[in-house]
Kinemage of the C-alpha trace (Angstrom):
@kinemage 1
@onewidth
@group {chain A} dominant
@subgroup {mainchain}
@vectorlist {calphas} color= white
{ca met a 1} P -3.672 55.465 -49.032
{ca thr a 2} L -0.116 54.255 -48.633
{ca lys a 3} L -0.100 55.293 -44.961
{ca thr a 4} L -3.381 53.448 -44.425
{ca leu a 5} L -2.046 50.245 -45.989
{ca leu a 6} L 1.121 50.550 -43.909
{ca phe a 7} L -0.911 50.971 -40.732
{ca leu a 8} L -3.118 47.967 -41.544
{ca ser a 9} L -0.038 45.852 -42.332
{ca val a 10} L 1.551 46.682 -38.961
{ca leu a 11} L -1.746 46.044 -37.161
{ca ile a 12} L -2.254 42.661 -38.804
{ca ser a 13} L 1.347 41.636 -38.102
{ca gly a 14} L 0.987 42.633 -34.458
{ca phe a 15} L -2.256 40.715 -34.159
{ca thr a 16} L -0.632 37.623 -35.715
{ca phe a 17} L 2.289 37.707 -33.281
{ca ala a 18} L -0.064 38.322 -30.340
{ca gln a 19} L -2.225 35.392 -31.414
{ca glu a 20} L 0.831 33.108 -31.611
{ca asp a 21} L 1.951 34.210 -28.139
{ca leu a 22} L -1.552 33.604 -26.779
{ca leu a 23} L -1.623 30.096 -28.261
{ca lys a 24} L 1.781 29.377 -26.693
{ca asp a 25} L 0.430 30.504 -23.317
{ca ile a 26} L -2.630 28.304 -23.730
{ca asp a 27} L -0.423 25.307 -24.576
{ca thr a 28} L 1.667 26.022 -21.486
{ca ile a 29} L -1.426 26.199 -19.281
{ca gln a 30} L -2.758 22.964 -20.737
{ca thr a 31} L 0.573 21.262 -20.079
{ca lys a 32} L 0.509 22.404 -16.469
{ca asn a 33} L -3.061 21.209 -15.968
{ca thr a 34} L -2.291 17.753 -17.304
{ca asp a 35} L 1.118 17.479 -15.640
{ca thr a 36} L 1.592 14.095 -13.941
{ca ser a 37} L 5.209 14.615 -12.887
{ca gln a 38} L 4.231 15.592 -9.332
{ca pro a 39} L 4.109 12.732 -6.794
{ca ala a 40} L 0.743 11.324 -5.751
{ca phe a 41} L 1.610 11.975 -2.080
{ca lys a 42} L 3.561 14.752 -0.373
{ca ala a 43} L 4.929 12.549 2.427
{ca leu a 44} L 6.856 9.287 2.269
{ca gln a 45} L 4.026 7.634 4.217
{ca ile a 46} L 0.278 7.882 3.644
{ca val a 47} L -0.317 7.549 7.385
{ca thr a 48} L 1.921 4.771 8.701
{ca gly a 49} L 2.040 2.687 5.522
{ca gln a 50} L 4.453 3.676 2.781
{ca ser a 51} L 3.446 5.904 -0.149
{ca thr a 52} L 4.883 5.924 -3.674
{ca lys a 53} L 6.872 9.107 -2.963
{ca leu a 54} L 10.653 8.589 -2.869
{ca ala a 55} L 13.477 10.704 -1.541
{ca ala a 56} L 15.199 12.609 -4.354
{ca lys a 57} L 18.798 11.917 -5.314
{ca lys a 58} L 21.276 12.811 -2.510
{ca glu a 59} L 18.465 13.871 -0.151
{ca trp a 60} L 18.693 12.864 3.501
{ca tyr a 61} L 15.567 12.546 5.635
{ca ile a 62} L 15.433 12.358 9.404
{ca val a 63} L 12.228 10.627 10.545
{ca val a 64} L 10.684 10.811 14.010
{ca ala a 65} L 7.493 8.795 14.529
{ca his a 66} L 5.663 8.698 17.860
{ca arg a 67} L 2.592 6.762 19.013
{ca phe a 68} L 1.052 7.433 22.395
{ca gly a 69} L -0.851 4.788 24.348
{ca asp a 70} L -4.481 3.720 24.151
{ca val a 71} L -6.648 6.819 24.644
{ca ser a 72} L -9.571 4.692 25.920
{ca lys a 73} L -7.721 4.059 29.206
{ca gly a 74} L -8.587 7.612 30.143
{ca phe a 75} L -7.059 9.715 32.882
{ca lys a 76} L -5.345 6.742 34.571
{ca asp a 77} L -2.696 6.713 31.833
{ca phe a 78} L -3.315 10.373 30.979
{ca phe a 79} L -5.078 9.366 27.760
{ca gly a 80} L -2.069 7.416 26.500
{ca leu a 81} L 0.706 9.860 27.332
{ca asp a 82} L 2.211 7.463 29.900
{ca asp a 83} L 2.676 4.648 27.389
{ca ala a 84} L 4.353 5.693 24.164
{ca ser a 85} L 6.392 4.123 21.369
{ca thr a 86} L 8.942 6.047 19.303
{ca lys a 87} L 10.758 5.326 16.047
{ca leu a 88} L 13.863 7.173 14.858
{ca gly a 89} L 15.110 6.691 11.325
{ca val a 90} L 17.081 7.992 8.374
{ca ile a 91} L 16.352 7.780 4.649
{ca tyr a 92} L 18.822 8.428 1.837
{ca gly a 93} L 18.027 8.942 -1.840
{ca ala a 94} L 20.745 7.070 -3.723
{ca thr a 95} L 19.133 8.059 -7.038
{ca asp a 96} L 15.829 9.626 -8.046
{ca trp a 97} L 14.353 6.114 -8.288
{ca leu a 98} L 16.051 4.316 -5.374
{ca ser a 99} L 16.272 5.089 -1.652
{ca phe a 100} L 17.429 3.234 1.458
{ca asn a 101} L 16.169 3.519 5.040
{ca leu a 102} L 17.222 2.416 8.498
{ca ser a 103} L 15.210 2.802 11.712
{ca arg a 104} L 14.868 1.652 15.296
{ca glu a 105} L 11.663 1.471 17.346
{ca thr a 106} L 11.247 1.192 21.110
{ca asn a 107} L 8.349 -1.280 20.815
{ca gln a 108} L 9.995 -4.755 20.638
{ca lys a 109} L 13.330 -2.921 20.187
{ca thr a 110} L 13.046 -3.515 16.447
{ca phe a 111} L 15.603 -2.448 13.846
{ca glu a 112} L 14.429 -2.224 10.230
{ca gly a 113} L 16.394 -1.730 7.031
{ca gly a 114} L 14.682 -1.256 3.712
{ca ala a 115} L 14.888 -0.289 0.055
{ca lys a 116} L 12.290 1.608 -1.964
{ca tyr a 117} L 12.508 1.762 -5.753
{ca arg a 118} L 10.395 3.083 -8.601
{ca leu a 119} L 9.467 0.593 -11.297
{ca leu a 120} L 7.097 2.672 -13.443
{ca lys a 121} L 6.033 6.313 -13.330
{ca gln a 122} L 2.614 7.778 -14.084
{ca asn a 123} L 2.565 9.802 -17.300
{ca glu a 124} L 0.338 10.516 -20.271
{ca asn a 125} L 0.876 6.969 -21.553
{ca phe a 126} L 0.751 5.064 -18.259
{ca pro a 127} L -1.981 5.528 -15.619
{ca val a 128} L -0.171 4.761 -12.334
{ca asp a 129} L 3.055 4.916 -10.350
{ca ile a 130} L 4.429 1.500 -9.350
{ca val a 131} L 7.029 1.376 -6.575
{ca gly a 132} L 8.574 -1.656 -4.880
{ca tyr a 133} L 9.365 -1.738 -1.162
{ca asn a 134} L 11.356 -4.382 0.741
{ca val a 135} L 12.165 -4.511 4.457
{ca met a 136} L 14.138 -6.771 6.773
{ca ala a 137} L 13.418 -6.415 10.511
{ca val a 138} L 15.425 -7.601 13.516
{ca asn a 139} L 13.560 -8.066 16.808
{ca thr a 140} L 16.244 -7.509 19.461
{ca asp a 141} L 13.729 -7.789 22.312
{ca leu a 142} L 13.524 -11.574 22.053
{ca ser a 143} L 15.293 -13.301 24.926
{ca thr a 144} L 16.830 -16.740 25.422
{ca asp a 145} L 14.980 -16.800 28.769
{ca asn a 146} L 11.739 -17.284 26.819
{ca tyr a 147} L 13.292 -19.040 23.807
{ca pro a 148} L 16.238 -21.183 25.036
{ca his a 149} L 17.192 -22.309 21.523
{ca leu a 150} L 16.917 -18.843 19.991
{ca lys a 151} L 19.140 -18.180 16.987
{ca phe a 152} L 19.828 -14.881 15.246
{ca gly a 153} L 17.800 -15.963 12.216
{ca asp a 154} L 14.748 -16.392 14.470
{ca arg a 155} L 14.773 -12.643 15.097
{ca leu a 156} L 14.251 -11.812 11.423
{ca ala a 157} L 11.073 -10.916 9.550
{ca tyr a 158} L 10.594 -9.728 5.971
{ca leu a 159} L 8.171 -7.509 4.093
{ca thr a 160} L 7.597 -7.161 0.347
{ca gln a 161} L 5.137 -4.597 -1.044
{ca ala a 162} L 3.983 -3.268 -4.398
{ca leu a 163} L 2.852 0.360 -4.057
{ca ile a 164} L 0.470 1.284 -6.893
{ca ser a 165} L -0.836 4.853 -6.865
{ca arg a 166} L -2.636 7.245 -9.159
{ca arg a 167} L -2.693 11.035 -8.899
{ca phe a 168} L -6.132 11.922 -10.273
{ca asn a 169} L -5.687 15.690 -9.882
{ca asp a 170} L -3.973 18.253 -7.636
{ca asn a 171} L -6.264 17.346 -4.729
{ca phe a 172} L -6.935 13.615 -4.869
{ca ser a 173} L -4.731 10.485 -4.978
{ca leu a 174} L -5.330 6.785 -4.294
{ca gln a 175} L -3.005 3.851 -3.678
{ca leu a 176} L -3.330 0.059 -3.666
{ca thr a 177} L -0.760 -1.879 -1.629
{ca pro a 178} L -0.593 -5.671 -1.946
{ca ser a 179} L 1.791 -6.936 0.746
{ca tyr a 180} L 3.526 -10.114 1.900
{ca val a 181} L 5.078 -10.684 5.348
{ca his a 182} L 7.236 -13.622 6.412
{ca lys a 183} L 8.226 -14.185 10.058
{ca asn a 184} L 10.923 -16.683 11.027
{ca leu a 185} L 9.596 -16.819 14.597
{ca tyr a 186} L 5.849 -16.645 15.188
{ca glu a 187} L 3.108 -17.916 17.486
{ca pro a 188} L 1.122 -20.481 15.449
{ca ala a 189} L -1.869 -20.268 17.785
{ca ile a 190} L -2.511 -16.613 16.908
{ca glu a 191} L -0.831 -15.928 13.543
{ca asp a 192} L 0.610 -17.477 10.384
{ca lys a 193} L 4.246 -17.628 9.372
{ca asn a 194} L 3.374 -16.174 5.964
{ca gln a 195} L 0.799 -13.399 5.801
{ca phe a 196} L -0.788 -11.708 2.794
{ca leu a 197} L -2.420 -8.282 3.026
{ca ala a 198} L -4.132 -5.824 0.711
{ca gly a 199} L -4.132 -2.125 1.497
{ca leu a 200} L -6.061 0.881 0.232
{ca gly a 201} L -4.985 4.429 1.034
{ca gly a 202} L -5.773 7.912 -0.160
{ca arg a 203} L -5.100 11.610 0.175
{ca tyr a 204} L -7.424 14.572 -0.302
{ca lys a 205} L -6.041 18.098 -0.226
{ca ile a 206} L -8.271 20.581 1.630
{ca ser a 207} L -6.014 23.649 1.477
{ca lys a 208} L -2.685 24.762 0.037
{ca arg a 209} L -0.667 23.043 2.767
{ca ile a 210} L -3.072 20.566 4.426
{ca ser a 211} L -4.493 17.227 3.316
{ca ile a 212} L -6.605 14.497 4.936
{ca asn a 213} L -5.212 10.953 4.581
{ca ala a 214} L -6.561 7.481 5.379
{ca glu a 215} L -5.480 3.865 4.918
{ca tyr a 216} L -6.810 0.380 5.679
{ca phe a 217} L -5.155 -3.037 5.349
{ca val a 218} L -6.992 -6.365 5.202
{ca asn a 219} L -4.951 -9.270 6.553
{ca phe a 220} L -5.969 -12.588 4.999
{ca asp a 221} L -4.560 -14.499 7.978
{ca asn a 222} L -7.990 -15.852 9.002
{ca his a 223} L -7.191 -17.010 12.527
{ca ser a 224} L -5.041 -14.035 13.509
{ca phe a 225} L -5.452 -12.629 16.997
{ca tyr a 226} L -4.546 -9.198 15.639
{ca lys a 227} L -6.785 -6.615 13.952
{ca asn a 228} L -6.711 -5.039 10.517
{ca pro a 229} L -4.864 -1.688 10.789
{ca leu a 230} L -7.048 1.348 10.108
{ca ser a 231} L -5.564 4.856 10.314
{ca val a 232} L -6.592 8.419 9.524
{ca gly a 233} L -4.334 11.453 9.546
{ca met a 234} L -3.523 14.943 8.389
{ca asp a 235} L -0.506 16.171 6.404
{ca ile a 236} L 0.737 19.663 7.248
{ca glu a 237} L 3.444 21.092 4.966
{ca thr a 238} L 5.681 23.575 6.775
{ca gly a 239} L 8.709 24.716 4.835
{ca gly a 240} L 11.402 22.047 4.816
{ca his a 241} L 9.339 19.282 6.380
{ca val a 242} L 5.973 17.517 6.428
{ca phe a 243} L 4.251 17.011 9.775
{ca gln a 244} L 1.617 14.269 10.055
{ca leu a 245} L -0.944 13.994 12.872
{ca leu a 246} L -2.837 10.711 13.058
{ca phe a 247} L -5.135 8.288 14.850
{ca thr a 248} L -4.656 4.532 14.432
{ca asn a 249} L -5.512 1.181 16.020
{ca ser a 250} L -1.883 -0.002 15.731
{ca gln a 251} L 0.596 1.475 18.179
{ca ile a 252} L 3.657 -0.035 16.509
{ca asn a 253} L 5.612 2.247 14.151
{ca ser a 254} L 7.699 -0.346 12.305
{ca asp a 255} L 6.417 -1.408 8.887
{ca ile a 256} L 5.972 -5.093 9.738
{ca gly a 257} L 4.689 -4.523 13.267
{ca tyr a 258} L 2.154 -1.966 12.088
{ca leu a 259} L 0.707 -4.332 9.494
{ca thr a 260} L 0.610 -7.548 11.535
{ca asn a 261} L 0.342 -6.585 15.228
{ca ala a 262} L -2.532 -4.100 15.474
{ca thr a 263} L -4.486 -4.642 18.698
{ca gly a 264} L -6.891 -1.704 18.980
{ca lys a 265} L -10.613 -1.779 18.219
{ca trp a 266} L -11.982 1.431 16.742
{ca glu a 267} L -15.543 0.583 17.791
{ca lys a 268} L -14.409 0.437 21.450
{ca gly a 269} L -12.329 3.595 21.256
{ca gln a 270} L -9.058 1.652 21.508
{ca ile a 271} L -7.038 3.997 19.323
{ca phe a 272} L -3.621 5.586 19.501
{ca phe a 273} L -2.806 9.204 18.755
{ca gly a 274} L 0.560 10.010 17.197
{ca phe a 275} L 2.614 11.929 14.686
{ca asn a 276} L 5.271 11.529 11.973
{ca leu a 277} L 7.858 14.245 11.417
{ca tyr a 278} L 10.142 14.375 8.364
{ca arg a 279} L 13.051 16.741 8.028
{ca val a 280} L 14.864 16.819 4.676
{ca phe a 281} L 18.485 17.909 4.117
């Protein structure tokens, strides 16, 4: 009888400890399933527009962005290969919530410097990430031959954005992007000095390393000659970098140029193929 009681005591104790371990495992699994610490987007851009992802502290990124010419021109321009625009840039994570970037694009010979900073982070008590983004651009292609009274300040343009994203689950994220652009030099017949835009972008993961992305910006400049930028792309994660393939109706890579100088018409096949390549160090 004593041996039986001893056996039952050991068995019950073992079952109790096993049950506690099982409950701990379940709690861990639940925590992982509801984890919102991962960024809504894997790349720093959704397609060409910025995402709420930031470079981590002390990370350096090298960025190469390339847009070929209008594919609708056909074989004459080898489906856009003869007319391309390239942007080279660097991004540095000063902290986990603040990064700086500098780039130069061949189109309009534009230099851009910017800052990206997290204001609020999605968690169990707050539904979205909110990130601020500010850019100053310098158009070095402007010439005194066309503008005899050109001053350095006339070359400047500014962008302010609020990036508001939500990671719904491991596969799906959305972002709203209200934007404001100010240009010191502009053509009043075809655009406004101050332009307001609203953007919507998203990402849907279709495999472990591949996602489909899209974004669209509405420009409320009613008499603008330019089109609303619409872009679709694919993220491919390969080790230390993210490679993005894309189609867009805006050939310009710079943030301000992309938003306010799109010329292609999707319905007429006037689109530009391109890619973004990020390498992190």
